[in-house]
Backbone and ligand atoms as CSV (ligand in chain L), in Angstrom:
chain,resi,resn,atom,element,x,y,z
A,1,UNK,N,N,11.098,5.263,-5.002
A,1,UNK,CA,C,10.907,4.827,-3.625
A,1,UNK,C,C,12.211,4.312,-3.021
A,2,UNK,N,N,12.910,3.390,-3.715
A,2,UNK,CA,C,14.172,2.863,-3.199
A,2,UNK,C,C,15.313,3.766,-3.643
A,3,UNK,N,N,16.133,4.230,-2.705
A,3,UNK,CA,C,17.160,5.221,-3.038
A,3,UNK,C,C,18.531,4.615,-3.306
A,4,UNK,N,N,18.901,3.644,-2.514
A,4,UNK,CA,C,20.206,3.003,-2.694
A,4,UNK,C,C,20.256,1.748,-1.826
A,5,UNK,N,N,21.301,0.950,-2.004
A,5,UNK,CA,C,21.509,-0.175,-1.098
A,5,UNK,C,C,22.117,0.382,0.176
A,6,UNK,N,N,21.366,0.289,1.257
A,6,UNK,CA,C,21.849,0.766,2.551
A,6,UNK,C,C,22.917,-0.179,3.084
A,7,UNK,N,N,22.556,-1.452,3.184
A,7,UNK,CA,C,23.523,-2.438,3.665
A,7,UNK,C,C,23.093,-3.853,3.300
A,8,UNK,N,N,24.025,-4.760,3.464
A,8,UNK,CA,C,23.764,-6.185,3.307
A,8,UNK,C,C,23.990,-6.822,4.673
A,9,UNK,N,N,22.999,-7.564,5.147
A,9,UNK,CA,C,23.081,-8.215,6.454
A,9,UNK,C,C,23.569,-9.645,6.303
A,10,UNK,N,N,24.565,-10.008,7.104
A,10,UNK,CA,C,25.148,-11.352,7.053
A,10,UNK,C,C,25.072,-11.967,8.450
A,11,UNK,N,N,24.474,-13.142,8.543
A,11,UNK,CA,C,24.345,-13.826,9.835
A,11,UNK,C,C,25.620,-14.611,10.119
A,12,UNK,N,N,26.166,-14.430,11.320
A,12,UNK,CA,C,27.399,-15.137,11.705
A,12,UNK,C,C,27.223,-15.759,13.095
A,13,UNK,N,N,28.007,-16.807,13.337
A,13,UNK,CA,C,27.981,-17.448,14.659
A,13,UNK,C,C,28.817,-16.678,15.665
A,14,UNK,N,N,29.941,-16.111,15.191
A,14,UNK,CA,C,30.879,-15.459,16.099
A,14,UNK,C,C,31.243,-14.080,15.560
A,15,UNK,N,N,30.682,-13.058,16.191
A,15,UNK,CA,C,30.879,-11.695,15.698
A,15,UNK,C,C,32.348,-11.279,15.773
A,16,UNK,N,N,33.007,-11.581,16.886
A,16,UNK,CA,C,34.385,-11.105,17.073
A,16,UNK,C,C,35.340,-11.682,16.026
A,17,UNK,N,N,35.181,-12.983,15.727
A,17,UNK,CA,C,36.023,-13.597,14.688
A,17,UNK,C,C,35.807,-12.916,13.345
A,18,UNK,N,N,34.562,-12.599,13.055
A,18,UNK,CA,C,34.261,-11.995,11.757
A,18,UNK,C,C,34.662,-10.533,11.690
A,19,UNK,N,N,34.652,-9.846,12.831
A,19,UNK,CA,C,35.162,-8.469,12.853
A,19,UNK,C,C,36.637,-8.483,12.484
A,20,UNK,N,N,37.369,-9.443,13.050
A,20,UNK,CA,C,38.797,-9.555,12.705
A,20,UNK,C,C,38.989,-9.753,11.210
A,21,UNK,N,N,38.161,-10.634,10.643
A,21,UNK,CA,C,38.282,-10.917,9.216
A,21,UNK,C,C,37.996,-9.659,8.389
A,22,UNK,N,N,36.864,-9.036,8.632
A,22,UNK,CA,C,36.455,-7.902,7.796
A,22,UNK,C,C,37.354,-6.685,8.024
A,23,UNK,N,N,37.703,-6.418,9.294
A,23,UNK,CA,C,38.485,-5.229,9.618
A,23,UNK,C,C,39.972,-5.436,9.352
A,24,UNK,N,N,40.519,-6.527,9.902
A,24,UNK,CA,C,41.971,-6.678,9.894
A,24,UNK,C,C,42.485,-7.370,8.639
A,25,UNK,N,N,41.748,-8.330,8.123
A,25,UNK,CA,C,42.219,-9.065,6.954
A,25,UNK,C,C,41.758,-8.377,5.667
A,26,UNK,N,N,40.481,-8.021,5.604
A,26,UNK,CA,C,39.960,-7.403,4.380
A,26,UNK,C,C,40.094,-5.883,4.400
A,27,UNK,N,N,40.397,-5.320,5.567
A,27,UNK,CA,C,40.693,-3.888,5.644
A,27,UNK,C,C,39.487,-2.980,5.489
A,28,UNK,N,N,38.327,-3.485,5.848
A,28,UNK,CA,C,37.120,-2.671,5.715
A,28,UNK,C,C,36.990,-1.725,6.908
A,29,UNK,N,N,36.405,-0.563,6.666
A,29,UNK,CA,C,36.284,0.449,7.722
A,29,UNK,C,C,35.232,0.027,8.748
A,30,UNK,N,N,35.684,-0.192,9.977
A,30,UNK,CA,C,34.817,-0.675,11.054
A,30,UNK,C,C,34.124,0.512,11.711
A,31,UNK,N,N,32.795,0.447,11.829
A,31,UNK,CA,C,32.044,1.577,12.393
A,31,UNK,C,C,31.598,1.335,13.833
A,32,UNK,N,N,31.694,0.091,14.300
A,32,UNK,CA,C,31.332,-0.169,15.690
A,32,UNK,C,C,30.322,-1.286,15.851
A,33,UNK,N,N,30.072,-1.601,17.129
A,33,UNK,CA,C,29.145,-2.676,17.491
A,33,UNK,C,C,27.969,-2.068,18.226
A,34,UNK,N,N,26.807,-2.620,17.958
A,34,UNK,CA,C,25.609,-2.161,18.657
A,34,UNK,C,C,24.732,-3.376,18.952
A,35,UNK,N,N,24.100,-3.375,20.131
A,35,UNK,CA,C,23.138,-4.439,20.414
A,35,UNK,C,C,21.738,-3.910,20.130
A,36,UNK,N,N,20.985,-4.643,19.304
A,36,UNK,CA,C,19.604,-4.249,19.010
A,36,UNK,C,C,18.696,-5.211,19.771
A,37,UNK,N,N,18.215,-4.729,20.922
A,37,UNK,CA,C,17.474,-5.591,21.846
A,37,UNK,C,C,16.219,-6.145,21.192
A,38,UNK,N,N,15.534,-5.327,20.422
A,38,UNK,CA,C,14.253,-5.743,19.856
A,38,UNK,C,C,14.406,-6.940,18.923
A,39,UNK,N,N,15.541,-7.000,18.218
A,39,UNK,CA,C,15.749,-8.114,17.290
A,39,UNK,C,C,16.691,-9.169,17.855
A,40,UNK,N,N,17.109,-8.972,19.112
A,40,UNK,CA,C,17.970,-9.929,19.809
A,40,UNK,C,C,19.211,-10.275,19.001
A,41,UNK,N,N,19.892,-9.218,18.581
A,41,UNK,CA,C,21.144,-9.396,17.845
A,41,UNK,C,C,22.181,-8.379,18.308
A,42,UNK,N,N,23.438,-8.779,18.115
A,42,UNK,CA,C,24.553,-7.863,18.224
A,42,UNK,C,C,25.014,-7.603,16.797
A,43,UNK,N,N,25.205,-6.327,16.480
A,43,UNK,CA,C,25.447,-5.922,15.102
A,43,UNK,C,C,26.803,-5.242,14.995
A,44,UNK,N,N,27.603,-5.651,14.017
A,44,UNK,CA,C,28.842,-4.932,13.701
A,44,UNK,C,C,28.682,-4.324,12.321
A,45,UNK,N,N,28.990,-3.028,12.214
A,45,UNK,CA,C,28.809,-2.308,10.947
A,45,UNK,C,C,30.165,-1.964,10.324
A,46,UNK,N,N,30.220,-2.135,9.004
A,46,UNK,CA,C,31.405,-1.777,8.229
A,46,UNK,C,C,30.979,-0.911,7.058
A,47,UNK,N,N,31.818,0.072,6.750
A,47,UNK,CA,C,31.510,0.963,5.636
A,47,UNK,C,C,32.208,0.461,4.388
A,48,UNK,N,N,31.470,0.409,3.287
A,48,UNK,CA,C,32.067,0.035,2.003
A,48,UNK,C,C,31.428,0.918,0.937
A,49,UNK,N,N,32.176,1.931,0.472
A,49,UNK,CA,C,31.596,2.906,-0.439
A,49,UNK,C,C,30.455,3.619,0.245
A,50,UNK,N,N,29.334,3.751,-0.454
A,50,UNK,CA,C,28.188,4.419,0.188
A,50,UNK,C,C,27.250,3.412,0.851
A,51,UNK,N,N,27.660,2.148,0.852
A,51,UNK,CA,C,26.856,1.115,1.499
A,51,UNK,C,C,27.606,0.553,2.701
A,52,UNK,N,N,26.976,-0.411,3.358
A,52,UNK,CA,C,27.583,-1.000,4.537
A,52,UNK,C,C,27.359,-2.503,4.576
A,53,UNK,N,N,28.196,-3.148,5.324
A,53,UNK,CA,C,28.010,-4.567,5.626
A,53,UNK,C,C,27.615,-4.643,7.100
A,54,UNK,N,N,26.564,-5.382,7.383
A,54,UNK,CA,C,26.041,-5.512,8.738
A,54,UNK,C,C,26.159,-6.979,9.156
A,55,UNK,N,N,27.071,-7.259,10.084
A,55,UNK,CA,C,27.205,-8.627,10.585
A,55,UNK,C,C,26.273,-8.798,11.772
A,56,UNK,N,N,25.542,-9.898,11.796
A,56,UNK,CA,C,24.525,-10.126,12.824
A,56,UNK,C,C,24.838,-11.386,13.612
A,57,UNK,N,N,24.942,-11.241,14.920
A,57,UNK,CA,C,25.142,-12.391,15.806
A,57,UNK,C,C,23.973,-12.427,16.792
A,58,UNK,N,N,23.284,-13.561,16.917
A,58,UNK,CA,C,22.145,-13.609,17.838
A,58,UNK,C,C,22.593,-13.505,19.294
A,59,UNK,N,N,21.778,-12.863,20.124
A,59,UNK,CA,C,22.087,-12.772,21.546
A,59,UNK,C,C,21.195,-13.701,22.359
A,60,UNK,N,N,20.307,-14.420,21.673
A,60,UNK,CA,C,19.377,-15.300,22.375
A,60,UNK,C,C,18.941,-16.403,21.411
A,61,UNK,N,N,18.588,-17.555,21.973
A,61,UNK,CA,C,18.203,-18.676,21.109
A,61,UNK,C,C,16.886,-18.450,20.385
A,62,UNK,N,N,16.074,-17.526,20.890
A,62,UNK,CA,C,14.810,-17.255,20.191
A,62,UNK,C,C,14.915,-16.034,19.275
A,63,UNK,N,N,16.143,-15.596,19.032
A,63,UNK,CA,C,16.356,-14.524,18.054
A,63,UNK,C,C,16.051,-15.053,16.652
A,64,UNK,N,N,15.427,-14.229,15.798
A,64,UNK,CA,C,15.198,-14.669,14.415
A,64,UNK,C,C,16.498,-15.063,13.710
A,65,UNK,N,N,17.589,-14.417,14.082
A,65,UNK,CA,C,18.877,-14.745,13.453
A,65,UNK,C,C,19.391,-16.101,13.953
A,66,UNK,N,N,19.102,-16.449,15.205
A,66,UNK,CA,C,19.477,-17.776,15.722
A,66,UNK,C,C,18.730,-18.859,14.951
A,67,UNK,N,N,17.455,-18.602,14.662
A,67,UNK,CA,C,16.662,-19.578,13.904
A,67,UNK,C,C,17.198,-19.716,12.473
A,68,UNK,N,N,17.584,-18.578,11.902
A,68,UNK,CA,C,18.161,-18.588,10.554
A,68,UNK,C,C,19.443,-19.431,10.542
A,69,UNK,N,N,20.327,-19.202,11.515
A,69,UNK,CA,C,21.600,-19.932,11.582
A,69,UNK,C,C,21.361,-21.425,11.788
A,70,UNK,N,N,20.374,-21.751,12.612
A,70,UNK,CA,C,20.095,-23.166,12.898
A,70,UNK,C,C,19.589,-23.883,11.648
A,71,UNK,N,N,18.786,-23.197,10.832
A,71,UNK,CA,C,18.204,-23.887,9.675
A,71,UNK,C,C,19.056,-23.764,8.420
A,72,UNK,N,N,19.793,-22.659,8.277
A,72,UNK,CA,C,20.509,-22.440,7.009
A,72,UNK,C,C,21.997,-22.249,7.169
A,73,UNK,N,N,22.453,-22.038,8.399
A,73,UNK,CA,C,23.875,-21.790,8.617
A,73,UNK,C,C,24.228,-20.349,8.328
A,74,UNK,N,N,25.507,-20.030,8.450
A,74,UNK,CA,C,25.957,-18.663,8.225
A,74,UNK,C,C,25.718,-18.267,6.771
A,75,UNK,N,N,25.502,-16.980,6.558
A,75,UNK,CA,C,25.350,-16.530,5.185
A,75,UNK,C,C,24.569,-15.240,5.091
A,76,UNK,N,N,24.276,-14.856,3.843
A,76,UNK,CA,C,23.549,-13.621,3.627
A,76,UNK,C,C,22.147,-13.736,4.217
A,77,UNK,N,N,21.791,-12.767,5.034
A,77,UNK,CA,C,20.528,-12.805,5.760
A,77,UNK,C,C,19.490,-11.867,5.164
A,78,UNK,N,N,19.885,-10.648,4.834
A,78,UNK,CA,C,18.945,-9.722,4.201
A,78,UNK,C,C,19.663,-8.645,3.406
A,79,UNK,N,N,18.883,-8.042,2.529
A,79,UNK,CA,C,19.352,-6.928,1.713
A,79,UNK,C,C,18.533,-5.724,2.134
A,80,UNK,N,N,19.202,-4.591,2.344
A,80,UNK,CA,C,18.481,-3.420,2.848
A,80,UNK,C,C,18.570,-2.250,1.882
A,81,UNK,N,N,17.403,-1.717,1.550
A,81,UNK,CA,C,17.322,-0.515,0.727
A,81,UNK,C,C,16.978,0.685,1.596
A,82,UNK,N,N,17.613,1.799,1.308
A,82,UNK,CA,C,17.232,3.033,2.001
A,82,UNK,C,C,16.054,3.673,1.289
A,83,UNK,N,N,15.092,4.123,2.082
A,83,UNK,CA,C,13.927,4.844,1.558
A,83,UNK,C,C,13.739,6.119,2.380
A,84,UNK,N,N,12.932,7.040,1.858
A,84,UNK,CA,C,12.671,8.284,2.597
A,84,UNK,C,C,11.765,8.041,3.795
A,85,UNK,N,N,10.768,7.196,3.593
A,85,UNK,CA,C,9.734,7.039,4.615
A,85,UNK,C,C,9.296,5.566,4.646
A,86,UNK,N,N,9.772,4.833,5.647
A,86,UNK,CA,C,9.513,3.396,5.707
A,86,UNK,C,C,8.014,3.105,5.780
A,87,UNK,N,N,7.301,3.856,6.608
A,87,UNK,CA,C,5.867,3.586,6.762
A,87,UNK,C,C,5.099,3.826,5.467
A,88,UNK,N,N,5.448,4.886,4.764
A,88,UNK,CA,C,4.784,5.166,3.487
A,88,UNK,C,C,5.099,4.070,2.474
A,89,UNK,N,N,6.330,3.590,2.474
A,89,UNK,CA,C,6.722,2.522,1.547
A,89,UNK,C,C,5.997,1.220,1.874
A,90,UNK,N,N,5.909,0.885,3.169
A,90,UNK,CA,C,5.204,-0.341,3.574
A,90,UNK,C,C,3.732,-0.262,3.175
A,91,UNK,N,N,3.148,0.906,3.360
A,91,UNK,CA,C,1.738,1.096,3.019
A,91,UNK,C,C,1.527,0.936,1.509
A,92,UNK,N,N,2.440,1.516,0.752
A,92,UNK,CA,C,2.377,1.404,-0.710
A,92,UNK,C,C,2.456,-0.060,-1.136
A,93,UNK,N,N,3.423,-0.794,-0.576
A,93,UNK,CA,C,3.614,-2.208,-0.951
A,93,UNK,C,C,2.418,-3.051,-0.522
A,94,UNK,N,N,1.925,-2.771,0.673
A,94,UNK,CA,C,0.756,-3.496,1.177
A,94,UNK,C,C,-0.423,-3.327,0.215
A,95,UNK,N,N,-0.591,-2.101,-0.270
A,95,UNK,CA,C,-1.667,-1.806,-1.210
A,95,UNK,C,C,-1.515,-2.529,-2.536
A,96,UNK,N,N,-0.269,-2.894,-2.868
A,96,UNK,CA,C,-0.003,-3.619,-4.125
A,96,UNK,C,C,-0.015,-5.125,-3.917
A,97,UNK,N,N,-0.334,-5.563,-2.704
A,97,UNK,CA,C,-0.431,-6.995,-2.448
A,97,UNK,C,C,0.886,-7.678,-2.121
A,98,UNK,N,N,1.916,-6.896,-1.835
A,98,UNK,CA,C,3.210,-7.483,-1.461
A,98,UNK,C,C,3.118,-7.991,-0.024
A,99,UNK,N,N,3.628,-9.199,0.197
A,99,UNK,CA,C,3.556,-9.797,1.538
A,99,UNK,C,C,4.619,-9.169,2.449
A,100,UNK,N,N,4.168,-8.638,3.566
A,100,UNK,CA,C,5.069,-7.931,4.475
A,100,UNK,C,C,5.257,-8.701,5.776
A,101,UNK,N,N,6.416,-8.542,6.382
A,101,UNK,CA,C,6.619,-9.035,7.747
A,101,UNK,C,C,6.169,-7.952,8.726
A,102,UNK,N,N,6.480,-6.711,8.383
A,102,UNK,CA,C,6.080,-5.571,9.215
A,102,UNK,C,C,5.104,-4.690,8.453
A,103,UNK,N,N,3.950,-4.449,9.047
A,103,UNK,CA,C,3.021,-3.498,8.416
A,103,UNK,C,C,3.323,-2.081,8.872
A,104,UNK,N,N,4.073,-1.993,9.969
A,104,UNK,CA,C,4.500,-0.672,10.466
A,104,UNK,C,C,5.982,-0.728,10.777
A,105,UNK,N,N,6.635,0.415,10.678
A,105,UNK,CA,C,8.071,0.450,10.953
A,105,UNK,C,C,8.338,0.194,12.435
A,106,UNK,N,N,9.554,-0.281,12.700
A,106,UNK,CA,C,10.020,-0.383,14.086
A,106,UNK,C,C,11.435,0.149,14.152
A,107,UNK,N,N,11.997,0.124,15.366
A,107,UNK,CA,C,13.311,0.718,15.565
A,107,UNK,C,C,14.408,-0.319,15.315
A,108,UNK,N,N,15.363,0.034,14.461
A,108,UNK,CA,C,16.484,-0.861,14.182
A,108,UNK,C,C,17.781,-0.293,14.709
A,109,UNK,N,N,18.890,-0.834,14.211
A,109,UNK,CA,C,20.209,-0.341,14.607
A,109,UNK,C,C,20.323,1.146,14.269
A,110,UNK,N,N,21.095,1.874,15.065
A,110,UNK,CA,C,21.337,3.311,14.871
A,110,UNK,C,C,20.053,4.127,14.886
A,111,UNK,N,N,19.038,3.602,15.598
A,111,UNK,CA,C,17.755,4.304,15.718
A,111,UNK,C,C,17.068,4.573,14.393
A,112,UNK,N,N,17.435,3.809,13.375
A,112,UNK,CA,C,16.759,3.955,12.087
A,112,UNK,C,C,15.369,3.333,12.180
A,113,UNK,N,N,14.456,3.836,11.362
A,113,UNK,CA,C,13.171,3.162,11.208
A,113,UNK,C,C,13.364,2.052,10.185
A,114,UNK,N,N,12.885,0.845,10.520
A,114,UNK,CA,C,13.056,-0.285,9.615
A,114,UNK,C,C,11.749,-1.057,9.466
A,115,UNK,N,N,11.623,-1.757,8.345
A,115,UNK,CA,C,10.483,-2.639,8.127
A,115,UNK,C,C,10.918,-3.720,7.151
A,116,UNK,N,N,10.415,-4.948,7.353
A,116,UNK,CA,C,10.856,-6.066,6.519
A,116,UNK,C,C,9.754,-6.552,5.582
A,117,UNK,N,N,10.167,-6.921,4.370
A,117,UNK,CA,C,9.280,-7.500,3.357
A,117,UNK,C,C,9.532,-9.006,3.330
A,118,UNK,N,N,8.474,-9.784,3.217
A,118,UNK,CA,C,8.618,-11.245,3.247
A,118,UNK,C,C,9.334,-11.759,1.995
A,119,UNK,N,N,10.296,-12.678,2.175
A,119,UNK,CA,C,11.046,-13.198,1.008
A,119,UNK,C,C,10.163,-13.878,-0.034
A,120,UNK,N,N,8.979,-14.352,0.379
A,120,UNK,CA,C,8.058,-14.965,-0.597
A,120,UNK,C,C,7.662,-13.969,-1.690
A,121,UNK,N,N,7.726,-12.689,-1.376
A,121,UNK,CA,C,7.314,-11.668,-2.344
A,121,UNK,C,C,8.491,-11.032,-3.080
A,122,UNK,N,N,9.710,-11.414,-2.710
A,122,UNK,CA,C,10.875,-10.700,-3.262
A,122,UNK,C,C,11.934,-11.667,-3.786
A,123,UNK,N,N,11.485,-12.726,-4.454
A,123,UNK,CA,C,12.447,-13.641,-5.070
A,123,UNK,C,C,13.313,-14.385,-4.078
A,124,UNK,N,N,12.776,-14.606,-2.880
A,124,UNK,CA,C,13.512,-15.421,-1.922
A,124,UNK,C,C,14.507,-14.666,-1.064
A,125,UNK,N,N,14.539,-13.329,-1.206
A,125,UNK,CA,C,15.482,-12.519,-0.423
A,125,UNK,C,C,14.713,-11.722,0.626
A,126,UNK,N,N,15.128,-11.864,1.881
A,126,UNK,CA,C,14.547,-11.031,2.920
A,126,UNK,C,C,14.996,-9.594,2.665
A,127,UNK,N,N,14.024,-8.681,2.543
A,127,UNK,CA,C,14.349,-7.282,2.227
A,127,UNK,C,C,13.969,-6.380,3.398
A,128,UNK,N,N,14.907,-5.538,3.786
A,128,UNK,CA,C,14.672,-4.525,4.815
A,128,UNK,C,C,14.566,-3.166,4.135
A,129,UNK,N,N,13.602,-2.374,4.557
A,129,UNK,CA,C,13.545,-0.969,4.159
A,129,UNK,C,C,13.997,-0.168,5.364
A,130,UNK,N,N,14.759,0.884,5.131
A,130,UNK,CA,C,15.393,1.602,6.236
A,130,UNK,C,C,15.426,3.083,5.925
A,131,UNK,N,N,14.975,3.890,6.887
A,131,UNK,CA,C,15.234,5.320,6.772
A,131,UNK,C,C,16.014,5.763,8.012
A,132,UNK,N,N,17.222,6.281,7.777
A,132,UNK,CA,C,18.120,6.618,8.875
A,132,UNK,C,C,17.540,7.695,9.773
A,133,UNK,N,N,17.889,7.643,11.065
A,133,UNK,CA,C,17.524,8.711,11.980
A,133,UNK,C,C,18.286,9.970,11.555
A,134,UNK,N,N,17.695,11.131,11.813
A,134,UNK,CA,C,18.353,12.396,11.417
A,134,UNK,C,C,19.564,12.673,12.303
L,1,CO,CO,CO,19.730,-4.643,8.423
């Protein structure tokens, strides 16, 4: 079901400062910025091997990432696995009693289908399942 680590999401207060760090200081390949309205975040993507680093900056105080930053500060926000079919995977997990945040996929960055698993069911780590748009 899980094919590879798609990306690691990191919550930051200031996207531009962190782009400088990752791109200019650490020399990571910068793929661009995208605003994901549904999740109220601005996202910067970096390529690292076959995986990516996704920096998340909230665009609104009621963004889930704003709440994360307020309670826990900057840091690792979620781990994302690539799957073939997010809805089929969510259905499978639901059937096994895994606690889900999303019972159905929604649209994420780069028009990928995404769905989140509750950290209570995954050792305290927020897990995203993602199947890229064709
Ligand atoms: Co993500």
